[in-house]
Every structure is written in structure tokens, then in C-alpha cells.
C-alpha positions, 0 to 999 in steps of 0.5 A, a space after each residue: 489527402 485524407 487517409 484512414 487509419 489503419 487498424 493499429 493508429 485507431 485502436 492506440 487513439 481507441 484506447 487514448 481516448 478510451 481506455 482498459 474496460 473495467 475489470 470482469 465481476 463474477 456472476 457470485 459476485 452479483 447475485 446474494 443468497 439470503 435465508 427466506 424467513 418461513 411465513 411471511 405475511 408481506 409475500 404470501 397471497 391474500 385473495 379476500 385482499 385481491 379486489 385493491 388490486 383489481 383495474 377495469 378501466 370500464 369500472 373506472 369511467 362508472 361504465 
């Protein structure tokens, strides 16, 4: 007959198949603080060069 496993046997079979969870990672270990360089040119907004990143489907199609 088909018998449903009890909670204990189900937990034991789950543990045998998957093992234990990995150790918990602390929030401090997931983040890294880096001091920004003053006057970094790579991230500054350049209004004169912003047209390079403008995309419009009508303009792309020549409409």
C-alpha cells in the first residue's frame, strides 16, 4: 500500500538528499565601501555629449 511519509521521515530524506544550508553571509561581508575620487570625469553628466545616447525609433527609421 502507498503510505505517506511522516514529517520526520520526509525531513530525514530531504536532509540526506540536499544536506545542510550554507552558512549565513553577514551584510558587512556583502558590501564594500570605496571612497570616490573627487572630480571623477567618467561619471559626470556631459550635456553636449548627451545626443550620442538619444534613441528614437522614428529618427532611426528616417521618419
